[in-house]
C-alpha positions in Angstrom: 130.9 106.1 129.1 130.0 104.4 125.9 128.9 100.9 126.3 130.1 97.9 123.6 132.8 99.3 122.8 133.6 97.7 119.5 137.3 97.7 117.5 137.7 98.3 113.8 140.4 99.2 111.3 140.6 102.2 108.9 140.4 100.1 105.7 139.8 102.9 103.2 140.6 107.1 103.5 139.2 108.5 100.6 138.8 112.6 99.4 135.1 113.0 98.3 135.3 117.0 98.6 137.3 119.5 99.5 138.1 119.0 103.0 136.2 115.7 103.2 137.3 112.0 103.2 135.8 109.3 103.6 136.4 106.4 105.4 136.1 102.8 105.3 136.4 100.9 108.9 136.4 96.9 109.0 136.5 95.1 112.9 139.6 94.1 114.0 138.2 90.6 115.3 136.0 88.4 114.0 134.1 89.1 110.0 131.5 91.4 110.1 130.4 94.2 112.6 126.6 95.1 114.3 124.0 95.3 111.9 122.4 99.2 111.6 119.8 100.9 109.5 119.7 104.2 107.4 120.2 107.3 109.5 122.1 105.6 112.1 125.9 106.8 113.2 128.4 105.5 115.7 130.5 107.4 118.5 134.4 107.6 117.2 137.0 107.5 120.2 140.0 109.2 119.6 142.5 110.1 121.1 142.3 112.3 124.3 139.2 111.2 125.1 137.4 113.3 122.2 134.0 111.0 120.8 132.2 113.0 119.0 129.2 110.6 116.4 129.3 110.3 113.0 126.9 109.1 110.6 126.6 105.7 108.6 126.6 106.0 104.6 126.6 103.0 102.9 124.2 101.1 102.2 122.2 98.9 105.8 122.2 95.9 104.2 126.7 96.0 104.0 127.8 93.9 107.5 131.8 94.1 106.1 132.2 97.4 106.8 130.9 100.8 107.7 131.2 104.2 106.0 131.7 107.8 107.8 132.6 110.7 106.1 134.2 113.7 107.7 134.3 117.6 107.7 137.8 119.0 108.1 136.4 122.1 110.8 139.1 124.6 110.6 137.8 125.8 114.4 137.8 121.9 115.5 138.4 121.0 119.2 139.9 117.4 118.2 136.7 115.5 116.3 137.5 116.0 113.0 141.5 117.1 112.9 142.1 113.6 114.7 139.9 111.6 111.9 141.8 113.8 109.5 145.6 112.5 110.6 144.7 109.4 110.7 146.0 106.8 107.9 145.1 103.6 106.5 145.5 100.8 108.8 145.3 103.0 111.6 142.9 101.0 114.6 140.2 103.1 116.6 137.1 102.5 119.2 133.9 102.6 118.6 130.1 101.9 119.5 127.5 99.9 118.0 125.3 101.8 116.1 122.6 103.7 117.5 119.8 105.7 115.6 118.1 108.5 116.7 116.9 109.8 113.1 115.5 106.8 111.7 113.0 106.6 108.8 109.5 106.9 109.9 108.4 103.8 107.6 104.3 104.7 107.5 105.3 107.9 105.3 103.6 108.2 102.2 106.6 110.7 100.4 109.7 111.7 101.7 111.6 115.3 101.8 114.9 115.1 102.6 117.2 117.7 102.8 121.1 117.8 102.7 123.2 120.7 103.6 126.6 120.5 103.3 128.1 117.2 104.9 124.3 116.2 106.2 124.0 114.0 102.9 125.8 112.0 104.3 122.9 110.0 107.0 120.4 111.5 104.0 122.5 109.4 101.6 121.5 106.2 103.3 118.4 106.9 103.6 117.9 107.5 99.7 119.8 104.4 99.0 117.3 103.0 101.6 114.0 104.3 100.2 115.4 103.7 97.0 115.4 99.7 97.4 111.8 99.6 98.7 110.5 101.8 96.1 109.4 104.9 98.0 108.5 108.5 96.4 110.9 110.4 98.3 113.0 114.0 96.6 116.6 114.9 98.0 117.5 118.3 97.7 121.6 119.2 98.5 122.8 122.1 98.8 126.3 123.2 100.0 128.5 126.4 98.8 129.9 125.3 95.9 130.1 121.5 93.5 133.4 121.3 94.6 132.7 120.9 98.1 129.8 118.4 97.6 130.9 114.8 99.3 129.1 111.5 97.0 128.3 114.0 93.9 129.9 110.8 91.2 127.5 108.2 94.0 124.5 109.9 93.6 124.8 110.7 89.8 125.5 106.7 89.0 122.8 106.2 91.8 119.3 104.5 90.9 117.8 107.6 91.9 119.9 110.3 90.4 117.0 111.5 88.6 115.2 112.8 92.4 118.1 114.2 93.5 118.2 117.9 93.4 121.7 119.8 93.5 121.9 123.4 94.6 125.1 125.5 95.0 125.2 128.9 96.4 128.2 129.5 93.3 126.0 128.4 90.9 123.3 130.1 88.6 120.9 131.7 90.8 118.0 130.3 89.4 118.8 126.8 91.4 119.3 128.1 94.4 117.6 126.5 97.0 113.9 129.1 98.0 113.3 127.5 101.3 109.9 128.9 102.0 108.6 128.3 98.6 109.5 124.2 99.7 108.0 123.9 102.3 104.8 126.4 102.1 102.9 123.0 101.5 102.8 119.7 102.6 100.6 116.6 102.8 99.5 114.9 105.6 101.6 111.8 105.2 104.7 113.1 104.1 107.7 113.7 106.3 111.1 115.5 106.2 114.1 115.0 107.1 116.6 117.6 107.0 120.8 117.6 108.3 123.5 120.1 107.7 124.9 122.7 109.8 122.8 124.4 112.0 122.2 127.6 110.4 120.7 125.6 107.3 118.7 122.8 110.0 117.2 126.5 111.9 115.7 128.1 108.8 114.3 124.4 107.2 112.6 123.7 110.7 111.8 128.0 110.9 110.0 127.7 107.5 108.2 124.1 107.9 106.5 125.3 111.3 105.5 128.0 110.3 103.8 126.4 107.3 102.3 124.1 110.0 104.3 121.3 109.0 103.0 118.9 112.0 105.9 117.9 114.9 105.5 114.6 114.0 105.8 115.1 110.8 108.9 116.9 111.4 112.9 114.7 111.9 116.3 116.0 112.4 119.4 115.2 113.2 121.8 117.9 114.9 125.7 117.8 114.2 126.9 119.9 117.4 125.6 121.9 119.0 126.0 126.0 119.4 127.7 128.3 121.8 126.2 128.2 124.8 125.5 131.0 126.3 126.3 130.1 130.7 126.1 133.7 131.5 122.6 133.8 134.1 124.3 129.9 135.0 123.5 129.6 138.9 123.4 126.1 141.2 120.7 123.8 141.6 120.3 121.2 143.0 118.5 117.5 141.6 117.1 114.8 143.7 117.3 110.7 143.3 113.6 110.4 142.5 114.7 106.5 144.0 116.8 107.2 146.9 115.8 110.4 147.7 119.0 111.9 147.7 119.7 115.5 146.8 122.7 116.4 145.1 123.8 120.5 144.2 124.6 120.9 140.5 127.3 123.6 141.0 127.4 126.8 138.2 130.3 125.5 136.5 129.4 121.7 137.0 127.1 120.0 134.7 124.4 117.4 136.3 125.9 114.1 135.1 129.3 115.5 136.8 127.6 116.6 139.9 125.8 112.8 140.0 128.4 110.8 139.1 130.7 112.6 141.6 127.8 111.1 143.8 128.0 107.9 142.4 125.4 108.2 140.4 126.2 107.1 136.7 124.7 107.8 133.6 124.6 107.1 130.4 126.2 109.7 127.4 128.1 110.3 125.0 128.0 113.6 122.9 128.0 115.9 126.2 126.3 118.5 124.3 122.5 118.2 123.6 122.7 117.0 120.7 122.7 112.9 120.5 119.7 112.1 122.8 121.7 109.6 125.0 121.6 111.0 128.3 117.9 112.1 127.7 116.7 111.7 131.5 112.7 112.0 132.9 112.6 114.9 135.3 110.0 114.0 138.0 109.2 117.4 139.8 110.5 121.0 138.8 110.9 122.8 135.6 114.3 122.3 133.7 116.4 125.6 131.6 115.8 123.4 128.3 119.1 124.4 126.2 119.7 121.1 124.4 119.0 120.9 120.3 117.6 117.1 120.8 114.6 117.4 122.2 111.7 119.5 119.4 109.5 122.7 121.4 107.2 121.0 122.4 109.1 117.5 124.3 110.7 120.9 126.0 107.6 122.4 126.7 106.6 119.6 128.8 108.7 119.9 131.3 109.0 115.9 131.9 112.4 115.2 130.6 116.1 117.5 129.8 119.4 116.3 128.8 121.6 116.6 131.2 124.9 116.9 129.9 124.0 120.4 129.0 120.5 121.6 130.3 120.1 122.7 133.5 117.2 124.2 136.2 115.1 127.3 136.3 113.6 125.5 139.0 115.9 125.9 142.5 115.6 121.6 142.3 114.3 118.8 139.8 113.5 115.7 141.2 114.7 112.8 138.3 113.7 109.4 137.7 116.7 107.8 139.1 
């Protein structure tokens, strides 16, 4: 499922806000950790085979540690509850850093929009942009100040004047007007958004409604919403290299069906948010259920996420 496993120790666990803890991870074997860039995440392996993705939010120039922050979800399926139960000194297995949410270094300016725990990758981005002297603004939206992580770190930063705070329980005048902020844009301006799905959907819908080009929109979903499986049916996938045809059952994912027939694909989130398993489609029409591909990418129907997406046609021919 995931290669390049790294063993780490929880060197420090710290409360950053109500229901949010940060975890400082250091290498269990050897002096350092693989390098990463702003926007990167790691897969964290927890008990019971649970694997979750968490954004790195420390300075990318640091090689001695990784810092992640985790929101306690009352409806946790094992990820956040497992993380919050960890104590300092605990050992974990993680992946090497991956980056599906990189900065566009050609941007003339950047607009960073964080909702709640979505501050984690954007904080790392802000620090990188500030270090390079790039032009940017960061809007940090949340339910309340007590639920906003890393406020002290932000207020002590060199870019504090470029950060705008918006809290639902504060004065109405400071609340974030998504439509007004995104009504205008420039050709060299890039937008980055991360946070709860509802927040991200609202931001991306407003940006697209105001004509922001898709190549200037960058986003990373933490998890997908519930997927409607009521109309799912069985279909076939064909492995192009061998011609082998495999039946995918109604209650089976493409990844599961392929694995049962000896065809292994890399995967991680199993929700269509991380992009690890994206596979080229040579023939047929996918039924896209992911949050990773853009609407334009989905419309081309030349790739899909076999961890959750299915087929509208009777068969998909996959570039495998």
